[in-house]
PyMOL commands that place a pseudoatom at each C-alpha (Angstrom):
pseudoatom trace, name=CA, resn=MET, resi=1, chain=A, elem=C, hetatm=0, pos=[108.758, -42.705, -139.994]
pseudoatom trace, name=CA, resn=ALA, resi=2, chain=A, elem=C, hetatm=0, pos=[105.741, -41.985, -142.996]
pseudoatom trace, name=CA, resn=ASN, resi=3, chain=A, elem=C, hetatm=0, pos=[103.601, -40.257, -140.789]
pseudoatom trace, name=CA, resn=GLU, resi=4, chain=A, elem=C, hetatm=0, pos=[103.141, -39.182, -137.689]
pseudoatom trace, name=CA, resn=ASN, resi=5, chain=A, elem=C, hetatm=0, pos=[100.313, -41.790, -136.650]
pseudoatom trace, name=CA, resn=GLU, resi=6, chain=A, elem=C, hetatm=0, pos=[102.475, -44.499, -137.314]
pseudoatom trace, name=CA, resn=PHE, resi=7, chain=A, elem=C, hetatm=0, pos=[104.937, -46.012, -134.936]
pseudoatom trace, name=CA, resn=ASP, resi=8, chain=A, elem=C, hetatm=0, pos=[108.428, -47.114, -135.618]
pseudoatom trace, name=CA, resn=MET, resi=9, chain=A, elem=C, hetatm=0, pos=[108.724, -50.125, -133.123]
pseudoatom trace, name=CA, resn=GLU, resi=10, chain=A, elem=C, hetatm=0, pos=[112.299, -50.572, -132.554]
pseudoatom trace, name=CA, resn=THR, resi=11, chain=A, elem=C, hetatm=0, pos=[113.878, -54.111, -132.074]
pseudoatom trace, name=CA, resn=THR, resi=12, chain=A, elem=C, hetatm=0, pos=[115.948, -56.239, -129.720]
pseudoatom trace, name=CA, resn=GLU, resi=13, chain=A, elem=C, hetatm=0, pos=[119.297, -57.007, -130.146]
pseudoatom trace, name=CA, resn=ALA, resi=14, chain=A, elem=C, hetatm=0, pos=[118.334, -60.555, -130.997]
pseudoatom trace, name=CA, resn=GLY, resi=15, chain=A, elem=C, hetatm=0, pos=[115.984, -59.121, -133.641]
pseudoatom trace, name=CA, resn=GLY, resi=16, chain=A, elem=C, hetatm=0, pos=[112.901, -59.395, -131.972]
pseudoatom trace, name=CA, resn=ASN, resi=17, chain=A, elem=C, hetatm=0, pos=[110.200, -56.661, -131.054]
pseudoatom trace, name=CA, resn=MET, resi=18, chain=A, elem=C, hetatm=0, pos=[111.136, -54.963, -128.109]
pseudoatom trace, name=CA, resn=PHE, resi=19, chain=A, elem=C, hetatm=0, pos=[107.201, -54.389, -127.120]
pseudoatom trace, name=CA, resn=ALA, resi=20, chain=A, elem=C, hetatm=0, pos=[106.297, -58.220, -128.055]
pseudoatom trace, name=CA, resn=ASP, resi=21, chain=A, elem=C, hetatm=0, pos=[109.543, -59.134, -126.087]
pseudoatom trace, name=CA, resn=LEU, resi=22, chain=A, elem=C, hetatm=0, pos=[108.941, -57.185, -122.735]
pseudoatom trace, name=CA, resn=PHE, resi=23, chain=A, elem=C, hetatm=0, pos=[105.019, -58.502, -123.233]
pseudoatom trace, name=CA, resn=ASP, resi=24, chain=A, elem=C, hetatm=0, pos=[105.772, -62.244, -123.334]
pseudoatom trace, name=CA, resn=GLU, resi=25, chain=A, elem=C, hetatm=0, pos=[107.666, -61.688, -120.489]
pseudoatom trace, name=CA, resn=THR, resi=26, chain=A, elem=C, hetatm=0, pos=[105.100, -59.406, -117.844]
pseudoatom trace, name=CA, resn=ARG, resi=27, chain=A, elem=C, hetatm=0, pos=[102.292, -61.806, -119.287]
pseudoatom trace, name=CA, resn=ASP, resi=28, chain=A, elem=C, hetatm=0, pos=[100.974, -64.639, -116.640]
pseudoatom trace, name=CA, resn=ASN, resi=29, chain=A, elem=C, hetatm=0, pos=[99.583, -67.821, -118.479]
pseudoatom trace, name=CA, resn=VAL, resi=30, chain=A, elem=C, hetatm=0, pos=[96.560, -69.297, -117.240]
pseudoatom trace, name=CA, resn=ILE, resi=31, chain=A, elem=C, hetatm=0, pos=[94.700, -72.167, -116.297]
pseudoatom trace, name=CA, resn=GLU, resi=32, chain=A, elem=C, hetatm=0, pos=[91.677, -72.310, -117.581]
pseudoatom trace, name=CA, resn=VAL, resi=33, chain=A, elem=C, hetatm=0, pos=[88.868, -73.994, -115.266]
pseudoatom trace, name=CA, resn=SER, resi=34, chain=A, elem=C, hetatm=0, pos=[85.444, -74.776, -116.071]
pseudoatom trace, name=CA, resn=CYS, resi=35, chain=A, elem=C, hetatm=0, pos=[82.229, -76.311, -114.494]
pseudoatom trace, name=CA, resn=ASP, resi=36, chain=A, elem=C, hetatm=0, pos=[78.963, -76.339, -115.844]
pseudoatom trace, name=CA, resn=GLY, resi=37, chain=A, elem=C, hetatm=0, pos=[79.413, -73.734, -118.079]
pseudoatom trace, name=CA, resn=ASN, resi=38, chain=A, elem=C, hetatm=0, pos=[81.330, -71.149, -116.155]
pseudoatom trace, name=CA, resn=VAL, resi=39, chain=A, elem=C, hetatm=0, pos=[84.695, -70.666, -116.950]
pseudoatom trace, name=CA, resn=ILE, resi=40, chain=A, elem=C, hetatm=0, pos=[87.563, -68.743, -115.142]
pseudoatom trace, name=CA, resn=ASN, resi=41, chain=A, elem=C, hetatm=0, pos=[91.160, -67.820, -115.614]
pseudoatom trace, name=CA, resn=ILE, resi=42, chain=A, elem=C, hetatm=0, pos=[93.857, -68.587, -112.487]
pseudoatom trace, name=CA, resn=PRO, resi=43, chain=A, elem=C, hetatm=0, pos=[97.050, -67.373, -113.766]
pseudoatom trace, name=CA, resn=GLU, resi=44, chain=A, elem=C, hetatm=0, pos=[99.656, -70.363, -113.502]
pseudoatom trace, name=CA, resn=SER, resi=45, chain=A, elem=C, hetatm=0, pos=[101.758, -68.569, -111.094]
pseudoatom trace, name=CA, resn=ASP, resi=46, chain=A, elem=C, hetatm=0, pos=[98.742, -68.866, -108.669]
pseudoatom trace, name=CA, resn=ALA, resi=47, chain=A, elem=C, hetatm=0, pos=[97.629, -72.856, -109.006]
pseudoatom trace, name=CA, resn=VAL, resi=48, chain=A, elem=C, hetatm=0, pos=[100.800, -74.777, -111.097]
pseudoatom trace, name=CA, resn=GLY, resi=49, chain=A, elem=C, hetatm=0, pos=[102.384, -76.710, -107.957]
pseudoatom trace, name=CA, resn=LYS, resi=50, chain=A, elem=C, hetatm=0, pos=[99.135, -76.947, -105.920]
pseudoatom trace, name=CA, resn=SER, resi=51, chain=A, elem=C, hetatm=0, pos=[96.096, -79.582, -106.269]
pseudoatom trace, name=CA, resn=ILE, resi=52, chain=A, elem=C, hetatm=0, pos=[93.016, -79.731, -107.068]
pseudoatom trace, name=CA, resn=PHE, resi=53, chain=A, elem=C, hetatm=0, pos=[91.804, -78.967, -103.381]
pseudoatom trace, name=CA, resn=PHE, resi=54, chain=A, elem=C, hetatm=0, pos=[93.049, -75.492, -104.363]
pseudoatom trace, name=CA, resn=ILE, resi=55, chain=A, elem=C, hetatm=0, pos=[90.918, -74.680, -106.870]
pseudoatom trace, name=CA, resn=ARG, resi=56, chain=A, elem=C, hetatm=0, pos=[87.928, -76.298, -104.832]
pseudoatom trace, name=CA, resn=ASP, resi=57, chain=A, elem=C, hetatm=0, pos=[88.646, -74.078, -101.957]
pseudoatom trace, name=CA, resn=GLN, resi=58, chain=A, elem=C, hetatm=0, pos=[89.520, -71.110, -103.627]
pseudoatom trace, name=CA, resn=TYR, resi=59, chain=A, elem=C, hetatm=0, pos=[87.314, -70.984, -106.631]
pseudoatom trace, name=CA, resn=GLY, resi=60, chain=A, elem=C, hetatm=0, pos=[84.509, -73.654, -105.628]
pseudoatom trace, name=CA, resn=ALA, resi=61, chain=A, elem=C, hetatm=0, pos=[81.861, -70.519, -104.782]
pseudoatom trace, name=CA, resn=SER, resi=62, chain=A, elem=C, hetatm=0, pos=[82.544, -68.452, -108.509]
pseudoatom trace, name=CA, resn=LEU, resi=63, chain=A, elem=C, hetatm=0, pos=[82.171, -71.931, -110.195]
pseudoatom trace, name=CA, resn=SER, resi=64, chain=A, elem=C, hetatm=0, pos=[79.063, -73.173, -108.149]
pseudoatom trace, name=CA, resn=LEU, resi=65, chain=A, elem=C, hetatm=0, pos=[81.568, -76.232, -107.712]
pseudoatom trace, name=CA, resn=GLY, resi=66, chain=A, elem=C, hetatm=0, pos=[80.244, -79.159, -105.325]
pseudoatom trace, name=CA, resn=LYS, resi=67, chain=A, elem=C, hetatm=0, pos=[82.033, -82.141, -104.078]
pseudoatom trace, name=CA, resn=HIS, resi=68, chain=A, elem=C, hetatm=0, pos=[79.496, -84.109, -106.744]
pseudoatom trace, name=CA, resn=HIS, resi=69, chain=A, elem=C, hetatm=0, pos=[81.509, -82.703, -109.439]
pseudoatom trace, name=CA, resn=LYS, resi=70, chain=A, elem=C, hetatm=0, pos=[84.457, -84.365, -110.650]
pseudoatom trace, name=CA, resn=ALA, resi=71, chain=A, elem=C, hetatm=0, pos=[87.777, -83.463, -111.819]
pseudoatom trace, name=CA, resn=PHE, resi=72, chain=A, elem=C, hetatm=0, pos=[89.515, -84.034, -115.332]
pseudoatom trace, name=CA, resn=VAL, resi=73, chain=A, elem=C, hetatm=0, pos=[92.786, -82.668, -117.190]
pseudoatom trace, name=CA, resn=SER, resi=74, chain=A, elem=C, hetatm=0, pos=[92.370, -83.884, -120.820]
pseudoatom trace, name=CA, resn=GLY, resi=75, chain=A, elem=C, hetatm=0, pos=[89.661, -85.786, -120.918]
pseudoatom trace, name=CA, resn=GLU, resi=76, chain=A, elem=C, hetatm=0, pos=[91.226, -88.301, -117.968]
pseudoatom trace, name=CA, resn=GLN, resi=77, chain=A, elem=C, hetatm=0, pos=[89.555, -87.865, -114.467]
pseudoatom trace, name=CA, resn=ILE, resi=78, chain=A, elem=C, hetatm=0, pos=[92.077, -86.873, -111.999]
pseudoatom trace, name=CA, resn=GLY, resi=79, chain=A, elem=C, hetatm=0, pos=[91.538, -87.068, -108.071]
pseudoatom trace, name=CA, resn=ASP, resi=80, chain=A, elem=C, hetatm=0, pos=[91.689, -84.109, -105.411]
pseudoatom trace, name=CA, resn=ASN, resi=81, chain=A, elem=C, hetatm=0, pos=[95.477, -84.679, -104.755]
pseudoatom trace, name=CA, resn=TYR, resi=82, chain=A, elem=C, hetatm=0, pos=[96.437, -83.759, -108.472]
pseudoatom trace, name=CA, resn=THR, resi=83, chain=A, elem=C, hetatm=0, pos=[99.070, -80.915, -108.539]
pseudoatom trace, name=CA, resn=ILE, resi=84, chain=A, elem=C, hetatm=0, pos=[98.136, -78.914, -111.185]
pseudoatom trace, name=CA, resn=GLN, resi=85, chain=A, elem=C, hetatm=0, pos=[100.980, -78.630, -114.206]
pseudoatom trace, name=CA, resn=ALA, resi=86, chain=A, elem=C, hetatm=0, pos=[101.650, -75.712, -116.617]
pseudoatom trace, name=CA, resn=GLY, resi=87, chain=A, elem=C, hetatm=0, pos=[99.352, -75.852, -119.386]
pseudoatom trace, name=CA, resn=ASP, resi=88, chain=A, elem=C, hetatm=0, pos=[96.753, -77.671, -117.803]
pseudoatom trace, name=CA, resn=ARG, resi=89, chain=A, elem=C, hetatm=0, pos=[93.210, -76.966, -118.751]
pseudoatom trace, name=CA, resn=ILE, resi=90, chain=A, elem=C, hetatm=0, pos=[90.869, -78.403, -115.601]
pseudoatom trace, name=CA, resn=ALA, resi=91, chain=A, elem=C, hetatm=0, pos=[87.116, -79.305, -116.241]
pseudoatom trace, name=CA, resn=PHE, resi=92, chain=A, elem=C, hetatm=0, pos=[84.650, -80.197, -113.656]
pseudoatom trace, name=CA, resn=GLU, resi=93, chain=A, elem=C, hetatm=0, pos=[81.662, -82.606, -114.292]
pseudoatom trace, name=CA, resn=SER, resi=94, chain=A, elem=C, hetatm=0, pos=[78.674, -83.311, -112.162]
pseudoatom trace, name=CA, resn=THR, resi=95, chain=A, elem=C, hetatm=0, pos=[77.853, -86.995, -110.940]
pseudoatom trace, name=CA, resn=GLY, resi=96, chain=A, elem=C, hetatm=0, pos=[74.424, -85.773, -110.892]
pseudoatom trace, name=CA, resn=LEU, resi=97, chain=A, elem=C, hetatm=0, pos=[74.845, -87.602, -107.498]
pseudoatom trace, name=CA, resn=ALA, resi=98, chain=A, elem=C, hetatm=0, pos=[73.629, -84.276, -105.059]
pseudoatom trace, name=CA, resn=GLU, resi=99, chain=A, elem=C, hetatm=0, pos=[70.877, -82.963, -107.832]
pseudoatom trace, name=CA, resn=ALA, resi=100, chain=A, elem=C, hetatm=0, pos=[69.535, -86.778, -107.851]
pseudoatom trace, name=CA, resn=THR, resi=101, chain=A, elem=C, hetatm=0, pos=[69.552, -86.919, -104.166]
pseudoatom trace, name=CA, resn=GLY, resi=102, chain=A, elem=C, hetatm=0, pos=[68.794, -83.538, -103.080]
pseudoatom trace, name=CA, resn=ALA, resi=103, chain=A, elem=C, hetatm=0, pos=[71.397, -84.511, -100.587]
pseudoatom trace, name=CA, resn=THR, resi=104, chain=A, elem=C, hetatm=0, pos=[72.746, -82.229, -98.020]
pseudoatom trace, name=CA, resn=ALA, resi=105, chain=A, elem=C, hetatm=0, pos=[73.837, -84.458, -94.860]
pseudoatom trace, name=CA, resn=VAL, resi=106, chain=A, elem=C, hetatm=0, pos=[77.416, -85.780, -94.668]
pseudoatom trace, name=CA, resn=GLN, resi=107, chain=A, elem=C, hetatm=0, pos=[77.573, -89.259, -93.574]
pseudoatom trace, name=CA, resn=VAL, resi=108, chain=A, elem=C, hetatm=0, pos=[80.326, -89.847, -90.836]
pseudoatom trace, name=CA, resn=VAL, resi=109, chain=A, elem=C, hetatm=0, pos=[81.677, -93.326, -89.602]
pseudoatom trace, name=CA, resn=SER, resi=110, chain=A, elem=C, hetatm=0, pos=[84.184, -93.366, -86.933]
pseudoatom trace, name=CA, resn=GLY, resi=111, chain=A, elem=C, hetatm=0, pos=[84.324, -97.229, -85.481]
pseudoatom trace, name=CA, resn=ALA, resi=112, chain=A, elem=C, hetatm=0, pos=[80.849, -98.254, -84.672]
pseudoatom trace, name=CA, resn=HIS, resi=113, chain=A, elem=C, hetatm=0, pos=[79.472, -94.907, -84.774]
pseudoatom trace, name=CA, resn=GLN, resi=114, chain=A, elem=C, hetatm=0, pos=[77.571, -93.479, -88.076]
pseudoatom trace, name=CA, resn=LYS, resi=115, chain=A, elem=C, hetatm=0, pos=[75.806, -90.213, -87.670]
pseudoatom trace, name=CA, resn=SER, resi=116, chain=A, elem=C, hetatm=0, pos=[73.917, -88.196, -90.734]
pseudoatom trace, name=CA, resn=LEU, resi=117, chain=A, elem=C, hetatm=0, pos=[75.155, -84.758, -90.088]
pseudoatom trace, name=CA, resn=ASN, resi=118, chain=A, elem=C, hetatm=0, pos=[74.498, -80.966, -91.697]
pseudoatom trace, name=CA, resn=VAL, resi=119, chain=A, elem=C, hetatm=0, pos=[78.377, -80.488, -91.519]
pseudoatom trace, name=CA, resn=SER, resi=120, chain=A, elem=C, hetatm=0, pos=[78.541, -79.672, -95.480]
pseudoatom trace, name=CA, resn=GLY, resi=121, chain=A, elem=C, hetatm=0, pos=[81.585, -76.708, -95.974]
pseudoatom trace, name=CA, resn=MET, resi=122, chain=A, elem=C, hetatm=0, pos=[83.447, -78.200, -92.541]
pseudoatom trace, name=CA, resn=THR, resi=123, chain=A, elem=C, hetatm=0, pos=[86.894, -78.991, -93.273]
pseudoatom trace, name=CA, resn=ILE, resi=124, chain=A, elem=C, hetatm=0, pos=[87.872, -82.625, -91.357]
pseudoatom trace, name=CA, resn=ARG, resi=125, chain=A, elem=C, hetatm=0, pos=[89.779, -80.776, -89.011]
pseudoatom trace, name=CA, resn=ALA, resi=126, chain=A, elem=C, hetatm=0, pos=[86.996, -78.900, -87.981]
pseudoatom trace, name=CA, resn=LEU, resi=127, chain=A, elem=C, hetatm=0, pos=[84.858, -82.269, -88.129]
pseudoatom trace, name=CA, resn=ARG, resi=128, chain=A, elem=C, hetatm=0, pos=[87.672, -83.997, -85.712]
pseudoatom trace, name=CA, resn=GLY, resi=129, chain=A, elem=C, hetatm=0, pos=[86.909, -80.800, -83.715]
pseudoatom trace, name=CA, resn=LYS, resi=130, chain=A, elem=C, hetatm=0, pos=[83.625, -80.773, -82.889]
pseudoatom trace, name=CA, resn=LEU, resi=131, chain=A, elem=C, hetatm=0, pos=[82.860, -84.778, -83.208]
pseudoatom trace, name=CA, resn=GLY, resi=132, chain=A, elem=C, hetatm=0, pos=[85.908, -86.062, -81.960]
pseudoatom trace, name=CA, resn=ASP, resi=133, chain=A, elem=C, hetatm=0, pos=[84.755, -86.611, -78.208]
pseudoatom trace, name=CA, resn=ALA, resi=134, chain=A, elem=C, hetatm=0, pos=[81.272, -87.555, -79.303]
pseudoatom trace, name=CA, resn=LEU, resi=135, chain=A, elem=C, hetatm=0, pos=[82.215, -90.127, -82.179]
pseudoatom trace, name=CA, resn=SER, resi=136, chain=A, elem=C, hetatm=0, pos=[85.511, -91.538, -80.311]
pseudoatom trace, name=CA, resn=ILE, resi=137, chain=A, elem=C, hetatm=0, pos=[87.761, -90.209, -83.398]
pseudoatom trace, name=CA, resn=SER, resi=138, chain=A, elem=C, hetatm=0, pos=[91.115, -91.242, -82.580]
pseudoatom trace, name=CA, resn=PRO, resi=139, chain=A, elem=C, hetatm=0, pos=[93.699, -88.482, -83.441]
pseudoatom trace, name=CA, resn=ALA, resi=140, chain=A, elem=C, hetatm=0, pos=[95.920, -90.944, -85.066]
pseudoatom trace, name=CA, resn=ALA, resi=141, chain=A, elem=C, hetatm=0, pos=[92.483, -92.085, -87.253]
pseudoatom trace, name=CA, resn=LYS, resi=142, chain=A, elem=C, hetatm=0, pos=[93.128, -91.031, -91.035]
pseudoatom trace, name=CA, resn=ALA, resi=143, chain=A, elem=C, hetatm=0, pos=[90.323, -89.164, -92.794]
pseudoatom trace, name=CA, resn=TYR, resi=144, chain=A, elem=C, hetatm=0, pos=[88.813, -90.904, -96.011]
pseudoatom trace, name=CA, resn=VAL, resi=145, chain=A, elem=C, hetatm=0, pos=[86.378, -88.782, -97.815]
pseudoatom trace, name=CA, resn=ASN, resi=146, chain=A, elem=C, hetatm=0, pos=[84.214, -91.364, -100.720]
pseudoatom trace, name=CA, resn=GLY, resi=147, chain=A, elem=C, hetatm=0, pos=[86.948, -93.675, -100.022]
pseudoatom trace, name=CA, resn=GLN, resi=148, chain=A, elem=C, hetatm=0, pos=[89.640, -91.750, -101.033]
pseudoatom trace, name=CA, resn=GLU, resi=149, chain=A, elem=C, hetatm=0, pos=[92.291, -90.610, -98.292]
pseudoatom trace, name=CA, resn=VAL, resi=150, chain=A, elem=C, hetatm=0, pos=[92.318, -86.595, -97.807]
pseudoatom trace, name=CA, resn=ASN, resi=151, chain=A, elem=C, hetatm=0, pos=[94.159, -84.672, -95.228]
pseudoatom trace, name=CA, resn=ASN, resi=152, chain=A, elem=C, hetatm=0, pos=[93.084, -81.977, -92.353]
pseudoatom trace, name=CA, resn=ASP, resi=153, chain=A, elem=C, hetatm=0, pos=[91.887, -79.206, -95.069]
pseudoatom trace, name=CA, resn=TYR, resi=154, chain=A, elem=C, hetatm=0, pos=[89.893, -80.969, -96.858]
pseudoatom trace, name=CA, resn=VAL, resi=155, chain=A, elem=C, hetatm=0, pos=[86.349, -79.556, -97.129]
pseudoatom trace, name=CA, resn=VAL, resi=156, chain=A, elem=C, hetatm=0, pos=[83.271, -81.729, -96.970]
pseudoatom trace, name=CA, resn=TYR, resi=157, chain=A, elem=C, hetatm=0, pos=[80.445, -81.379, -98.899]
pseudoatom trace, name=CA, resn=GLY, resi=158, chain=A, elem=C, hetatm=0, pos=[76.167, -82.443, -99.034]
pseudoatom trace, name=CA, resn=GLY, resi=159, chain=A, elem=C, hetatm=0, pos=[76.475, -86.091, -100.167]
pseudoatom trace, name=CA, resn=ASP, resi=160, chain=A, elem=C, hetatm=0, pos=[80.036, -87.016, -99.051]
pseudoatom trace, name=CA, resn=SER, resi=161, chain=A, elem=C, hetatm=0, pos=[80.914, -90.348, -96.965]
pseudoatom trace, name=CA, resn=VAL, resi=162, chain=A, elem=C, hetatm=0, pos=[83.777, -89.135, -94.368]
pseudoatom trace, name=CA, resn=GLU, resi=163, chain=A, elem=C, hetatm=0, pos=[85.126, -92.020, -92.281]
pseudoatom trace, name=CA, resn=PHE, resi=164, chain=A, elem=C, hetatm=0, pos=[87.660, -91.540, -89.529]
pseudoatom trace, name=CA, resn=ALA, resi=165, chain=A, elem=C, hetatm=0, pos=[89.368, -94.735, -89.607]
pseudoatom trace, name=CA, resn=LYS, resi=166, chain=A, elem=C, hetatm=0, pos=[93.010, -95.925, -88.076]
pseudoatom trace, name=CA, resn=ASP, resi=167, chain=A, elem=C, hetatm=0, pos=[95.408, -98.331, -89.710]
pseudoatom trace, name=CA, resn=ALA, resi=168, chain=A, elem=C, hetatm=0, pos=[94.996, -102.182, -89.666]
pseudoatom trace, name=CA, resn=GLY, resi=169, chain=A, elem=C, hetatm=0, pos=[96.546, -103.445, -86.601]
pseudoatom trace, name=CA, resn=GLU, resi=170, chain=A, elem=C, hetatm=0, pos=[96.688, -100.257, -84.445]
pseudoatom trace, name=CA, resn=LYS, resi=171, chain=A, elem=C, hetatm=0, pos=[94.985, -100.385, -81.049]
pseudoatom trace, name=CA, resn=GLY, resi=172, chain=A, elem=C, hetatm=0, pos=[92.569, -98.041, -79.967]
pseudoatom trace, name=CA, resn=ASP, resi=173, chain=A, elem=C, hetatm=0, pos=[93.549, -95.177, -78.008]
for i in range(1, 173): cmd.bond("trace and resi %d" % i, "trace and resi %d" % (i + 1))
show_as sticks, trace
zoom trace
């Protein structure tokens, strides 16, 4: 060593720097997620293979994220069922719908029944349980939010339109 303040970096057998190699092996790459100026970095190990539903559910509050925000990867709009890939940069952009209308109610439709209800923040599963009898929601009915089929863990937000419908040709219960 030239002086006691210099550190002699050891090299690995492959000729690389052992400290840099160790850092690269332990560092977790991140998925950058942004919304209206808020940015968070999510470890890839926590997000890869999961859907945009996961981001909305786990990080929605941190990002001030609402259903009126549409998701984009590499400038292309994606649906909430999109599977997150390593290296993705996810941006949410407001459609302006909820802000412009001040909408907090959720439209819920099942057959001939249509209600405007304050159920924002509830899952489809919870809606089925709470409204199933009152709106005659069939257990076999699929759930659609704003025209897209969703699963029972989907969280509805103000301004959403939820429809419970059976496939064409299915008879009622």
